[in-house]
C-alpha positions as CSV (number, residue, x, y, z in Angstrom):
1,X,174.5,126.3,128.9
2,X,174.4,122.7,130.5
3,X,174.4,120.8,127.5
4,X,175.0,121.4,123.7
5,X,173.2,119.3,120.8
6,X,175.6,119.5,117.5
7,X,174.5,118.8,114.1
8,X,177.1,117.2,112.0
9,X,177.3,116.6,108.4
10,X,180.1,114.4,106.2
11,X,182.4,117.6,106.0
12,X,182.0,118.2,109.6
13,X,180.0,120.2,112.3
14,X,177.7,122.5,110.7
15,X,175.7,123.9,113.9
16,X,174.7,123.5,117.4
17,X,172.0,124.6,120.0
18,X,173.1,125.1,123.6
19,X,170.2,124.2,126.3
20,X,169.8,125.4,129.8
21,X,169.9,121.6,131.1
22,X,170.9,118.3,129.9
23,X,167.4,116.9,130.2
24,X,166.3,119.8,127.6
25,X,169.1,118.6,125.3
26,X,168.6,115.0,125.9
27,X,164.7,115.5,125.2
28,X,165.3,117.1,121.8
29,X,167.9,114.1,120.8
30,X,164.9,111.5,121.9
31,X,162.5,113.7,119.9
32,X,164.8,113.4,116.7
33,X,165.5,109.7,117.6
34,X,161.7,108.8,117.7
35,X,161.2,110.5,114.4
36,X,163.8,108.9,112.2
37,X,164.0,105.4,111.0
38,X,167.0,103.2,111.5
39,X,168.8,101.8,108.1
40,X,171.5,99.5,107.4
41,X,172.8,102.3,105.0
42,X,176.6,104.1,105.9
43,X,176.0,106.4,108.5
44,X,177.0,110.1,107.4
45,X,175.0,112.8,109.3
46,X,174.8,112.9,113.3
47,X,173.5,114.5,116.4
48,X,176.1,114.6,119.1
49,X,174.7,115.6,122.5
50,X,177.5,117.0,124.8
51,X,177.2,118.0,128.6
52,X,179.1,121.1,129.9
53,X,181.4,120.5,132.6
54,X,184.4,122.9,134.2
55,X,186.8,121.2,132.2
56,X,184.8,121.3,128.6
57,X,182.3,119.5,126.9
58,X,181.8,115.5,127.3
59,X,180.0,113.6,124.9
60,X,177.1,111.7,126.2
61,X,175.0,110.7,123.5
62,X,174.7,110.4,119.7
63,X,172.2,109.5,116.9
64,X,173.8,108.9,113.4
65,X,171.7,109.0,110.2
66,X,172.5,107.5,106.8
67,X,171.2,110.5,105.0
68,X,170.0,114.1,105.2
69,X,166.7,113.9,107.2
70,X,164.2,117.2,106.8
71,X,162.4,116.1,109.7
72,X,165.0,115.7,112.0
73,X,166.6,118.9,111.2
74,X,163.1,120.6,111.7
75,X,162.9,119.2,115.0
76,X,166.3,120.1,115.8
77,X,165.6,123.8,114.7
78,X,162.2,123.8,116.3
79,X,164.1,123.2,119.8
80,X,165.7,126.7,119.3
81,X,162.6,128.2,119.2
82,X,161.4,126.9,122.7
83,X,164.7,127.6,124.2
84,X,164.6,131.2,123.0
85,X,160.7,131.2,124.6
86,X,162.4,129.8,127.9
87,X,164.5,132.7,128.1
88,X,162.1,135.5,127.6
């Protein structure tokens, strides 16, 4: 694992996907970023991208959303299918 994308709700981290490279994790985050609209509402949901280093995880990017967004979660979960296909 070279990167980890974590989906966080108002109650804390809900789930994560590990990617083989930082580029793969960043590509998924950018795809989500393009699919959602910015809003001035309070920010409650987040996608946080971390890079794995020898000493642990370091946050390198994040996307904050005002509400639950099914399109962004769908893109996030679809990236798991793509990652699994890379491993086989």
